[in-house]
C-alpha positions, 0 to 999 in steps of 0.5 A, a space after each residue: 488200635 493199639 501199637 498198631 492192632 486192630 479193634 473188633 466191633 463184636 468179641 466173638 470168634 466168627 466175627 474176628 475170623 471174617 474179618 481177618 479172612 476179609 482183610 488179608 485172606 487166609 493167609 492173613 489167618 494163619 500168619 505165626 502159625 509156624 512160629 506159634 507151633 514151634 514154640 508150643 510143641 516142646 511145651 506140650 512135649 515136656 507137659 506130657 513126659 512129665 505126666 507120663 513118668 510120673 503116672 508110671 512110677 505111681 503105678 509101679 508104687 502101687 503094684 509094689 506096695 499092694 505086695 509089700 516089696 517097697 524097696 
């Protein structure tokens, strides 16, 4: 394959997983899990925190708008 990557005959997830397990075992299947989690966990936390802050802001804003006490 290109850059040392393996080519798979089928693009289905099941076939790819079976090929990896056959070639490298379950350890090969889980290779890279920790770095990937360390990369994606902070991004997910920032995204979720921003969503919750925005939701809280707009809930408070709508409550104030309904009662006529916008400051």
